[in-house]
C-alpha positions in Angstrom: -28.5 -17.2 -12.7 -25.7 -18.7 -10.5 -25.8 -17.3 -7.0 -23.5 -17.7 -3.8 -24.4 -16.9 -0.1 -21.5 -15.1 1.4 -22.5 -16.3 4.8 -22.8 -20.0 4.6 -21.3 -20.3 1.1 -24.3 -22.4 -0.3 -24.4 -22.1 -4.2 -27.8 -22.1 -5.9 -29.9 -20.4 -8.8 -30.8 -16.8 -8.0 -33.4 -16.1 -5.3 -34.0 -13.0 -3.1 -32.3 -14.8 0.0 -30.1 -17.9 0.6 -32.6 -20.9 0.8 -30.1 -22.5 3.3 -29.6 -19.7 5.9 -31.9 -17.0 4.6 -29.2 -14.5 4.5 -29.6 -11.4 2.2 -25.8 -11.4 1.6 -26.0 -13.1 -1.8 -23.8 -12.6 -4.9 -25.3 -13.3 -8.3 -23.7 -13.1 -11.6 -23.8 -15.0 -14.9 -20.0 -15.7 -14.9 -19.7 -16.2 -11.1 -18.2 -19.5 -11.2 -16.1 -18.9 -14.4 -13.9 -15.9 -13.2 -10.5 -16.4 -11.5 -8.6 -13.2 -11.3 -9.3 -11.4 -7.8 -8.3 -8.4 -5.8 -8.8 -8.5 -2.1 -8.8 -5.0 -0.1 -9.1 -4.9 3.5 -11.7 -2.5 4.8 -9.9 0.5 6.6 -7.3 -1.8 7.6 -5.2 0.3 10.1 -8.3 1.7 11.8 -9.8 -1.9 11.9 -6.8 -3.3 13.6 -6.9 -0.5 16.2 -10.6 -1.0 16.8 -10.2 -4.7 17.1 -7.4 -4.2 19.6 -9.1 -1.6 21.6 -13.0 -2.2 22.2 -13.2 1.2 23.8 -13.0 3.1 20.5 -14.8 0.2 18.4 -18.0 2.5 18.0 -16.1 5.8 17.6 -14.6 7.6 14.6 -11.0 6.8 14.5 -8.2 8.5 12.4 -4.7 6.9 12.0 -1.9 9.6 11.8 0.4 11.8 13.6 -0.4 14.8 16.0 -2.4 17.8 14.8 0.6 18.8 12.5 0.7 15.4 10.8 -1.5 14.0 8.0 -4.0 11.3 8.0 -2.7 7.8 7.1 -6.3 6.4 7.1 -9.7 6.6 8.8 -12.5 4.3 9.6 -15.7 4.6 7.6 -17.4 6.6 10.3 -14.8 9.3 10.1 -14.8 9.0 6.3 -18.6 9.9 6.2 -17.6 13.2 7.8 -15.2 13.9 4.9 -11.9 12.8 6.4 -9.6 11.3 3.7 -6.1 9.8 3.6 -3.2 12.4 3.1 -5.6 15.2 4.6 -3.7 17.5 7.1 -4.8 16.5 10.4 -6.0 19.9 11.6 -8.4 19.8 8.7 -9.6 16.3 9.4 -10.3 17.3 13.0 -12.4 20.3 11.8 -14.5 17.9 9.9 -14.6 15.3 12.6 -13.8 16.8 16.0 -15.0 13.9 18.1 -12.5 11.4 16.3 -10.0 9.5 18.2 -6.7 10.1 16.7 -4.1 7.0 17.0 -0.6 6.9 16.1 0.2 4.1 13.5 1.2 0.8 15.3 3.0 -0.9 12.2 4.0 -4.2 14.3 0.4 -4.8 14.8 -0.5 -4.2 11.2 2.3 -6.2 9.8 1.4 -9.1 12.1 -2.3 -8.9 10.8 -1.2 -8.7 7.2 1.0 -11.9 7.5 -1.9 -13.9 9.0 -4.1 -12.6 6.1 -1.4 -13.6 3.5 -1.1 -17.1 5.1 -4.8 -17.6 4.4 -4.3 -16.3 0.8 -1.5 -18.6 0.3 -3.7 -21.5 1.2 -5.9 -20.6 -1.7 -3.3 -20.2 -4.4 0.4 -19.9 -4.6 -0.1 -16.9 -7.1 -0.5 -14.0 -4.6 0.7 -10.5 -5.4 0.7 -8.0 -2.4 0.3 -4.5 -3.2 0.6 -3.3 0.3 -0.1 -4.6 3.8 -3.9 -4.6 3.3 -4.4 -5.6 -0.4 -3.3 -8.2 -2.9 -4.1 -9.9 -6.3 -4.8 -13.6 -6.4 -4.9 -15.8 -9.5 -7.0 -18.8 -8.8 -6.9 -20.4 -12.2 -6.8 -24.2 -11.8 -7.5 -24.2 -8.1 -11.1 -25.7 -8.3 -9.9 -29.2 -8.5 -7.7 -28.7 -5.5 -10.3 -27.1 -3.3 -13.4 -28.8 -4.7 -15.1 -25.4 -5.1 -15.0 -22.6 -7.6 -12.7 -19.5 -7.0 -15.9 -17.4 -5.9 -16.6 -19.7 -3.0 -13.1 -19.9 -1.8 -12.8 -16.1 -1.9 -15.9 -15.8 0.2 -14.5 -18.3 2.6 -11.4 -16.3 2.9 -13.4 -13.2 3.9 -15.4 -15.2 6.4 -12.1 -16.6 7.9 -10.7 -13.1 8.3 -13.7 -12.1 10.2 -13.9 -15.0 12.4 -10.2 -15.6 13.2 -8.7 -12.1 12.9 -11.7 -9.8 13.6 -11.1 -7.9 10.2 -13.1 -7.3 7.2 -12.3 -7.0 3.5 -13.8 -6.6 0.1 -13.5 -8.7 -3.1 -13.3 -7.9 -6.6 -13.5 -10.7 -9.2 -13.1 -10.4 -12.9 -11.0 -11.6 -15.8 -7.8 -9.3 -15.4 -5.9 -7.2 -12.8 -7.5 -3.9 -13.7 -11.1 -4.9 -13.6 -10.6 -7.0 -10.4 -9.1 -4.0 -8.6 -12.0 -1.8 -9.9 -14.6 -4.1 -8.8 -13.1 -4.5 -5.2 -13.9 -0.8 -4.6 -17.6 -0.8 -5.8 -19.2 -2.0 -2.6 -17.0 -1.3 0.2 -17.0 -2.4 2.9 -17.6 -6.2 3.2 -18.3 -6.1 -0.7 -18.1 -8.8 -3.2 -18.3 -7.3 -6.8 -17.9 -8.9 -10.2 -17.2 -7.5 -13.5 -17.6 -10.3 -16.2 -16.2 -10.4 -19.7 -19.5 -9.9 -21.5 -20.5 -6.7 -19.6 -16.8 -5.1 -19.6 -17.4 -2.5 -22.3 -20.9 -1.7 -21.2 -19.7 -1.3 -17.6 -16.7 0.9 -18.5 -18.1 3.4 -21.1 -20.0 5.8 -18.7 -17.4 5.7 -16.1 -14.7 8.3 -15.3 -11.2 7.5 -16.4 -10.2 8.3 -12.8 -10.9 4.6 -12.3 -7.6 3.9 -13.9 -5.1 3.0 -11.3 -2.1 5.5 -11.2 -4.0 8.5 -12.8 -2.8 11.3 -10.7 -3.7 15.0 -10.8 -1.1 15.8 -13.5 -2.3 13.0 -16.0 -6.0 13.9 -15.2 -5.3 17.3 -16.2 -3.7 16.1 -19.5 -6.7 13.9 -20.1 -9.2 16.8 -19.4 -7.3 19.0 -21.8 -7.6 16.4 -24.5 -11.4 16.2 -23.8 -11.2 12.8 -22.2 -13.2 12.4 -19.0 -14.8 9.0 -19.6 -14.0 5.6 -21.0 -16.4 6.5 -23.7 -14.3 9.5 -24.7 -11.3 7.3 -24.7 -13.0 5.0 -27.3 -13.2 7.7 -29.6 -9.4 7.9 -30.0 -7.3 5.5 -32.1 -4.1 3.9 -30.9 -1.7 6.1 -33.0 -3.2 9.4 -31.8 -3.2 8.3 -28.2 0.4 7.3 -28.4 1.3 10.6 -30.1 -0.5 12.6 -27.5 0.4 10.6 -24.3 3.5 8.5 -25.3 3.7 5.2 -23.7 0.6 5.9 -21.4 -1.3 6.2 -24.6 -0.9 2.6 -25.4 -2.0 1.7 -21.9 -5.0 4.0 -22.2 -6.0 2.3 -25.5 -6.0 -1.2 -23.9 -7.7 -0.3 -20.7 -10.5 1.6 -22.5 -11.5 -1.8 -23.9 -11.1 -3.4 -20.7 -7.8 -5.3 -21.7 -5.0 -5.9 -19.3 -2.5 -8.4 -20.2 -0.4 -8.2 -16.9 0.1 -11.3 -15.1 -0.3 -11.7 -11.3 3.3 -12.0 -10.1 4.1 -13.2 -6.4 7.6 -11.9 -6.9 7.0 -8.2 -7.8 10.3 -6.2 -7.4 10.7 -3.8 -4.4 11.3 -0.3 -5.9 11.9 1.7 -2.8 12.4 1.5 1.1 11.6 4.7 2.9 10.4 6.1 6.2 9.3 9.6 6.9 7.6 11.6 9.7 5.7 14.9 10.0 6.6 16.8 13.2 4.1 18.3 15.6 6.0 21.5 15.5 8.3 22.9 12.8 11.8 22.5 13.8 15.3 23.7 12.5 17.1 22.2 15.5 20.0 20.2 13.8 20.5 18.0 16.9 16.8 17.0 16.8 16.7 16.5 13.1 20.0 14.5 13.3 18.3 12.1 15.8 15.4 11.7 13.4 17.8 11.1 10.5 19.5 8.2 12.4 16.1 6.6 13.4 14.9 6.7 9.9 18.1 5.2 8.5 17.8 2.3 11.1 14.1 1.6 10.0 15.1 1.7 6.3 18.2 -0.6 7.0 15.9 -3.0 9.0 13.5 -3.3 6.2 16.3 -3.7 3.6 17.8 -6.5 5.9 14.5 -8.2 6.5 13.8 -8.4 2.6 17.5 -9.3 1.8 17.6 -6.2 -0.3 20.1 -3.3 -0.7 19.9 0.1 -2.3 22.3 2.1 -4.5 20.7 5.5 -4.1 20.1 7.4 -0.7 17.2 9.9 -0.9 16.4 12.6 1.5 13.0 14.4 1.6 12.1 17.6 3.5 9.1 19.9 3.6 9.6 23.4 4.9 7.1 25.3 7.0 5.6 26.9 3.9 5.2 23.5 2.4 7.8 23.6 -0.1 9.2 20.1 -0.8 13.0 19.7 -1.0 14.3 16.3 -2.4 17.8 15.2 -2.7 19.5 12.0 -3.6 23.0 10.7 -3.8 24.2 7.4 -5.8 26.7 5.2 -4.0 29.7 3.3 -5.4 28.1 0.0 -4.2 24.7 -1.0 -2.9 24.1 -0.7 0.9 21.7 -2.0 3.6 23.9 -0.7 6.4 22.2 1.9 8.5 25.5 3.8 9.2 26.1 4.4 5.3 22.3 5.3 4.9 22.7 7.8 7.8 25.9 9.4 6.9 24.8 9.9 3.3 21.5 11.4 4.2 23.2 13.6 6.8 25.5 15.0 4.0 22.5 15.6 1.8 20.9 17.4 4.8 24.0 19.6 5.4 23.3 21.1 1.9 20.0 22.3 2.8 19.7 22.8 6.7 19.5 26.5 6.5 16.4 26.4 4.6 14.5 25.4 7.6 12.5 25.2 9.9 11.0 21.8 8.6 7.7 20.1 9.1 8.6 16.8 7.4 11.5 14.7 7.1 12.1 11.4 5.2 14.9 9.0 4.3 14.8 6.2 1.7 16.8 3.7 -0.5 16.0 3.3 -4.1 17.6 1.5 -7.1 16.9 -1.6 -5.1 18.9 -4.8 -5.6 19.8 -8.1 -4.1 22.0 -7.9 -1.0 24.4 -10.5 -2.4 26.9 -7.6 -3.4 26.0 -5.2 -0.8 28.6 -3.5 1.3 31.3 -5.8 0.2 34.1 -3.0 -0.4 35.3 -0.3 2.0 35.1 3.4 1.1 38.5 4.6 0.2 37.5 8.2 1.5 36.3 6.8 4.8 38.7 4.2 6.2 36.4 3.6 9.1 33.3 2.6 7.2 34.1 -1.1 7.0 34.7 -1.2 10.7 31.5 0.5 11.4 29.6 -1.8 9.2 31.1 -4.8 10.8 30.1 -3.3 14.3 26.7 -2.8 13.0 26.3 -6.4 11.9 27.5 -7.6 15.3 25.0 -5.4 17.0 22.3 -6.8 14.7 23.2 -10.3 15.9 23.0 -9.2 19.7 19.5 -7.5 19.0 18.2 -10.6 17.3 19.2 -12.6 20.5 18.4 -10.1 23.3 15.8 -7.7 21.8 15.8 -4.6 19.6 16.7 -2.3 22.7 19.8 -4.3 23.8 22.0 -1.8 21.9 20.9 1.9 21.3 23.1 4.5 19.7 23.4 7.8 21.7 22.1 9.9 18.6 18.9 7.7 18.7 17.8 9.4 21.9 17.9 12.9 20.5 
């Protein structure tokens, strides 16, 4: 059986250990050198970056998130063993793991590390589809001639480079389509390298829970449970028409995935759907001045992300969560797409004024959706707000000054609230 040592990259016929370096980290599979669709998922990415940059916490449980009133963004594997999970309220996480070190997210460091990993992936193949800062699909079809090595060897080399050059680890899933590659990458974390071949697809999936399907949330899970569908084996008993009648468009997808079929291509140019920023406060607040300051800072961050991606949005969204955990969501469509912070802020502030009396609030978020190119953004003034065009021009001038002298060269007074 074909085998690969993930440490020294020696390929050989199956043995207990690598014959070259005697490492036990060997991956074996009949289709090892035939598969080309991969999913790379960094291991506890945010926490790993923080541990790398601060050796004092390297051996401690680390939780990334806000203060005691916030939620967990992610946690290292030591904390996960104690039961800490992403999106868990921080107070609950600290009950499970009171010795944990809580670190506020440092997105500049995460973005920098992500860009370095992306550059490594781009060296393997031009067909890379990022899903987030810490995971991406890769299609390595046709790259063996370029690298003089099969995709499996190059993927193992990628993980070794991440460890040696960046101090970060990741797990690889290798298969014949996106769905199975993503499933495989989660089978043996951390530092895993798992394979789901064509020949074994049906046998592998049949006993597994349908929760393996990416995007199956609590509501969809309840619908499937009510239909008696808990495993892929259950799904296989349904024909295509019945699944479509019961679940609509999702039924077609379920029918295909039950058979391990996924025709989606890996696209390096997947469209951006939303740009947003939100925060959970350490203490509930209904103070309008404080909330206004947060609104402006969030509008600036959303605007900066839109400008960095050369994007604009036609819809401004506002998200609030009250002290009793009720979620409030408001949105307003604009006449023209925008990437200007002032426009995002003023629209969000108008939405906030409609619901400000329902506070105090524990969470606030601002976003842009209906994303489009910035080619037609902010071209026309607002007839109802004659000063909008001048403010937009002033903001663009301020952007140029910040680009030259730093982000703190110009700060609006409301940002200091």
